[in-house]
C-alpha positions as CSV (number, residue, x, y, z in Angstrom):
1,M,-5.1,22.8,-12.5
2,D,-3.5,20.5,-9.7
3,E,-0.5,18.3,-10.9
4,I,0.4,14.6,-9.9
5,A,3.2,13.2,-9.2
6,V,3.2,9.2,-10.2
7,L,5.9,7.6,-8.8
8,L,7.7,4.5,-10.3
9,A,9.7,2.3,-8.5
10,T,11.1,-0.3,-11.1
11,Y,13.6,-3.5,-10.3
12,N,14.5,-5.6,-13.2
13,G,10.9,-5.3,-15.0
14,E,11.7,-5.0,-18.7
15,K,8.5,-7.7,-19.2
16,Y,6.1,-5.6,-18.2
17,L,7.1,-1.9,-18.0
18,S,6.0,-0.5,-21.4
19,E,2.5,-1.4,-21.2
20,L,2.5,0.2,-17.7
21,L,4.0,3.5,-19.3
22,D,2.1,3.3,-22.3
23,S,-1.6,3.4,-19.9
24,L,-0.1,6.4,-18.2
25,L,0.7,8.4,-21.1
26,K,-3.3,7.5,-21.6
27,Q,-4.5,8.9,-18.9
28,T,-7.4,11.0,-18.6
29,Y,-5.9,13.6,-16.5
30,P,-3.3,15.1,-18.6
31,N,-1.1,17.5,-15.5
32,L,0.8,13.7,-14.6
33,K,4.8,13.8,-14.1
34,I,6.0,10.0,-13.9
35,Y,9.3,10.0,-11.7
36,I,11.4,6.7,-12.2
37,H,13.5,5.5,-10.0
38,D,15.5,2.1,-10.7
39,D,16.8,-0.3,-8.0
40,G,19.7,-1.5,-9.5
41,S,18.1,-3.8,-12.6
42,H,20.2,-6.5,-14.2
43,D,18.2,-6.5,-17.4
44,D,17.1,-4.0,-19.8
45,T,14.3,-2.2,-17.4
46,V,16.8,1.4,-17.6
47,S,16.7,0.7,-21.5
48,V,13.2,1.1,-21.8
49,I,12.9,3.8,-19.5
50,R,15.5,6.0,-20.8
51,E,13.8,5.1,-24.2
52,Y,10.1,6.5,-22.9
53,Q,12.2,9.5,-20.9
54,A,13.5,10.8,-24.7
55,K,10.2,10.5,-26.2
56,N,8.4,12.3,-23.3
57,P,10.7,14.3,-22.0
58,C,8.2,16.7,-20.0
59,K,6.3,13.8,-18.6
60,I,9.3,11.7,-17.3
61,Q,11.8,12.4,-15.1
62,V,14.6,9.8,-13.7
63,F,16.1,9.7,-10.2
64,D,20.0,8.9,-11.2
65,Y,21.3,7.9,-7.3
66,P,22.0,4.6,-5.8
67,P,19.6,1.4,-5.6
68,T,17.7,1.3,-2.1
69,G,17.8,-2.2,-1.4
70,S,13.7,-2.6,-1.8
71,S,10.4,-1.3,-3.4
72,C,9.6,0.3,0.7
73,A,12.5,2.5,0.4
74,N,12.4,2.9,-3.2
75,F,9.6,4.5,-3.0
76,M,10.3,6.7,0.6
77,S,13.1,7.6,-1.2
78,M,11.1,9.5,-3.7
79,L,9.0,11.5,-1.7
80,K,11.7,13.8,-0.7
81,Y,12.2,14.9,-3.9
82,V,8.7,15.5,-5.4
83,N,7.1,18.6,-5.0
84,E,3.8,18.1,-6.5
85,P,0.5,18.8,-4.3
86,Y,0.0,15.0,-5.0
87,V,1.3,12.0,-5.3
88,M,0.5,8.3,-6.6
89,F,2.2,5.2,-6.7
90,C,2.7,3.1,-9.3
91,D,3.9,-0.6,-9.8
92,Q,6.1,-1.6,-12.7
93,D,3.8,-4.7,-14.2
94,D,0.8,-3.4,-13.6
95,V,-2.0,-1.3,-16.1
96,W,-3.6,1.9,-15.8
97,L,-6.7,2.4,-16.7
98,P,-7.3,5.4,-18.5
99,E,-9.6,7.3,-16.2
100,K,-8.0,5.9,-13.5
101,T,-6.2,9.0,-11.8
102,E,-9.3,11.1,-12.6
103,K,-11.6,9.6,-10.7
104,V,-9.4,9.0,-7.6
105,F,-8.3,12.6,-7.7
106,E,-12.1,13.7,-7.8
107,E,-12.5,12.0,-4.9
108,M,-9.3,13.3,-3.6
109,K,-10.7,16.8,-3.7
110,K,-14.3,15.9,-2.1
111,T,-12.2,14.5,0.3
112,E,-10.3,17.0,1.5
113,A,-13.1,20.0,0.9
114,E,-14.6,17.5,3.6
115,N,-11.3,17.7,6.0
116,P,-9.5,21.0,5.5
117,D,-6.0,21.0,5.8
118,K,-5.8,17.0,6.8
119,P,-3.9,14.5,5.2
120,C,-6.7,12.4,3.1
121,L,-5.5,9.5,0.8
122,V,-8.1,8.3,-1.5
123,F,-7.8,4.3,-2.7
124,S,-9.7,2.1,-5.4
125,D,-11.0,-1.6,-6.4
126,L,-9.0,-3.5,-8.7
127,Y,-9.1,-6.3,-11.5
128,V,-7.4,-9.1,-10.5
129,V,-6.0,-10.1,-14.1
130,D,-3.2,-12.9,-15.2
131,S,0.0,-12.4,-17.1
132,E,-1.4,-11.8,-20.0
133,L,-3.9,-9.4,-18.4
134,K,-7.0,-12.2,-18.9
135,I,-9.7,-11.0,-15.7
136,I,-9.4,-13.4,-13.0
137,S,-12.1,-11.4,-10.7
138,D,-13.9,-8.3,-11.7
139,S,-12.8,-6.9,-7.8
140,F,-9.5,-7.3,-5.7
141,M,-11.6,-6.5,-2.9
142,K,-13.6,-9.4,-3.1
143,Y,-11.1,-11.8,-4.4
144,A,-8.4,-11.1,-1.2
145,D,-11.1,-10.6,1.2
146,R,-10.4,-7.4,1.6
147,N,-12.9,-5.2,3.4
148,P,-12.1,-1.8,1.9
149,Y,-14.5,0.5,4.4
150,R,-12.5,-0.7,7.7
151,T,-10.1,1.5,7.2
152,D,-9.8,2.8,10.8
153,Y,-6.3,2.5,12.1
154,K,-6.9,-0.1,14.5
155,S,-8.3,-2.5,11.3
156,L,-5.9,-1.2,9.2
157,L,-2.9,-2.4,11.3
158,M,-4.6,-5.9,11.3
159,K,-5.0,-6.0,8.1
160,N,-4.1,-3.2,5.2
161,A,-7.4,-2.6,2.8
162,A,-5.6,-0.7,-0.1
163,P,-2.8,-1.8,-2.6
164,G,-0.1,0.8,-2.7
165,C,-0.8,1.0,-6.7
166,T,-4.1,2.2,-6.2
167,M,-3.8,5.2,-3.5
168,I,-3.2,9.2,-3.7
169,L,-1.8,11.3,-1.4
170,N,-2.4,14.8,-0.8
171,R,0.6,16.9,0.2
172,E,-0.2,17.1,3.9
173,L,-0.1,13.1,4.2
174,V,3.3,13.4,1.8
175,N,4.6,15.8,4.6
176,K,4.0,13.5,7.3
177,A,5.2,10.3,5.6
178,K,8.6,11.8,5.1
179,C,8.7,12.2,8.9
180,C,9.3,8.1,9.6
181,N,12.5,7.9,11.6
182,D,13.1,4.4,11.1
183,I,11.9,2.8,7.4
184,T,13.2,-0.8,8.6
185,K,10.3,-0.4,11.0
186,I,7.5,0.1,8.6
187,G,7.4,-3.2,6.1
188,M,5.6,-1.6,3.0
189,H,5.6,2.1,2.5
190,D,1.1,1.5,1.7
191,I,0.6,0.7,5.0
192,W,2.6,3.1,6.5
193,V,1.0,6.1,4.5
194,I,-2.8,4.8,5.3
195,L,-2.0,4.6,8.9
196,I,-0.9,8.1,8.7
197,A,-4.2,9.2,7.1
198,A,-6.4,6.6,9.4
199,L,-4.8,8.1,12.8
200,E,-4.6,12.4,11.7
201,G,-6.7,12.3,8.7
202,K,-8.9,10.8,6.6
203,V,-9.0,7.6,4.0
204,S,-11.7,7.3,1.6
205,Y,-12.4,4.4,-0.9
206,V,-13.7,4.9,-4.8
207,D,-15.8,1.5,-5.5
208,L,-14.2,1.2,-9.1
209,P,-11.6,-1.4,-10.2
210,L,-9.1,0.9,-12.3
211,I,-5.8,-1.0,-12.7
212,F,-5.7,-4.4,-14.3
213,Y,-3.3,-5.9,-11.2
214,R,-1.7,-8.3,-12.9
215,Q,0.1,-11.5,-11.2
216,H,2.3,-13.3,-12.5
217,Q,5.4,-15.3,-10.7
218,E,7.9,-12.3,-10.5
219,N,5.1,-10.1,-8.1
220,V,6.5,-8.3,-4.8
221,V,3.0,-8.1,-3.4
222,G,0.3,-10.2,-5.0
223,A,-3.4,-11.1,-4.5
224,K,-4.5,-14.6,-3.2
225,K,-7.9,-15.8,-3.6
226,V,-9.4,-16.3,0.1
227,T,-12.4,-17.8,1.1
228,K,-13.5,-18.8,4.5
229,V,-13.0,-22.6,5.0
230,K,-9.7,-22.0,3.3
231,K,-8.4,-19.2,5.9
232,I,-9.6,-22.1,8.5
233,L,-8.6,-25.0,6.4
234,N,-5.0,-23.0,5.8
235,T,-4.4,-22.2,9.5
236,L,-5.2,-25.3,10.6
237,H,-2.0,-26.5,8.5
238,R,0.1,-24.3,9.6
239,I,-0.5,-25.4,13.2
240,I,-0.1,-29.3,12.2
241,S,3.0,-28.7,10.5
242,G,4.4,-26.0,12.8
243,S,4.6,-22.9,10.7
244,Q,2.3,-21.4,12.0
245,G,4.9,-20.1,15.2
246,K,7.0,-19.4,13.0
247,E,5.0,-17.0,10.8
248,K,3.0,-15.5,14.1
249,K,5.9,-14.7,15.9
250,E,7.4,-12.6,12.4
251,W,3.4,-11.2,12.2
252,L,3.6,-9.7,15.8
253,N,7.2,-8.4,16.0
254,N,6.3,-6.5,12.3
255,V,2.8,-5.1,13.8
256,S,4.8,-4.3,17.3
257,K,7.4,-2.5,15.1
258,L,4.9,-0.6,13.0
259,A,3.3,0.6,16.4
260,S,6.3,1.4,17.8
261,V,7.3,3.7,14.8
262,L,3.8,5.6,15.0
263,S,3.6,6.4,18.1
264,E,7.6,7.8,17.9
265,S,6.9,10.0,14.5
266,L,3.3,11.4,15.3
267,E,1.8,13.6,17.2
268,L,-1.4,11.4,18.7
269,K,-4.0,11.5,21.2
270,N,-3.7,10.4,24.5
271,E,-6.0,7.4,23.6
272,E,-3.8,6.3,20.4
273,K,-0.7,6.6,22.2
274,E,-1.9,4.3,24.8
275,F,-3.2,1.9,22.1
276,L,0.1,1.6,19.9
277,S,2.0,1.7,22.8
278,S,0.6,-1.6,24.1
279,L,0.7,-3.0,20.7
280,A,4.2,-2.2,20.5
281,G,4.7,-4.3,23.6
282,I,2.1,-7.3,23.1
283,I,4.8,-9.4,21.6
284,A,6.0,-10.3,24.8
285,K,3.0,-11.2,26.4
286,N,1.4,-14.7,26.4
287,K,-1.7,-16.2,23.9
288,M,-4.5,-15.4,26.7
289,T,-3.6,-12.0,26.8
290,R,-3.1,-10.9,23.4
291,I,-6.4,-12.5,22.6
292,K,-7.7,-10.5,25.3
293,F,-6.4,-7.6,24.1
294,Y,-7.6,-8.0,20.2
295,F,-11.4,-8.9,21.1
296,K,-11.8,-5.5,23.9
297,N,-10.2,-3.3,20.6
298,G,-11.9,-4.7,18.0
299,L,-9.3,-5.9,16.3
300,I,-11.0,-9.1,15.3
301,E,-14.7,-9.1,13.9
302,K,-17.1,-11.7,15.1
303,N,-17.4,-13.2,12.1
304,R,-13.7,-14.5,12.3
305,W,-13.8,-15.6,15.8
306,W,-11.1,-18.6,13.9
307,L,-8.1,-16.4,14.2
308,V,-7.8,-17.3,17.8
309,F,-6.0,-20.2,16.5
310,W,-3.5,-17.9,15.1
311,I,-2.6,-15.3,16.6
């Protein structure tokens, strides 16, 4: 049975960590190895980790190297130290349903069979829950207005469909992901790996909520309920308040950096390379040029015309 490495990045996570670790140890897929690296916690996170490791020495391994400084860098650093053929990312405050690993792994094997020797990634839906695990929504995708079937690389550059904690990566994808030339340019680990899979392999989706995705004040990245009306009102508010300009510049800067490092790190077709090179330089273009570029490349859905006010 294939081994799967679960990478758990922790930082000041003592409050919910035991629930998460218990859920990992109760997975119906038995051949899991849990790797943990703490990024300099100053609460009792490390004590909780050591307690679980002592009770489960064959299932849990703790990496002991200096803090990396961010969630993204923490996850990316662990990729270098695991050799299992499959890898999953894990957040410290969620709870995995018992069948989570089994379900996404089944889909991974199907995806690999149809895409041999290609970098593949599978992700799923999630339950959105409050701090006490009471369900807010039975679908993160609907709650946060994500389209899990828009997984071409152009769409993903505009809006990532998949939270990292839902993902499973095969070894081909892990090997590609480790070749990042500059981690500071990729933003988050999840968008980096899913873009590689979209560009060079295959991304697949399991239409089942398999994690209790906990929302609380300490979330680094969380779920926010989104409606069309709310989007338009928020955009207009940002324009009127003056915050829109700063947000737009930051967003364009991040997308430009990501496009640049993708172009530099991967062996791509000419069409893909030209698109990413153009996107990398988009921050220097005027607004009308940017809008034409987005529409020309199908980066804005027809029912989201109002985005032109923001971009």
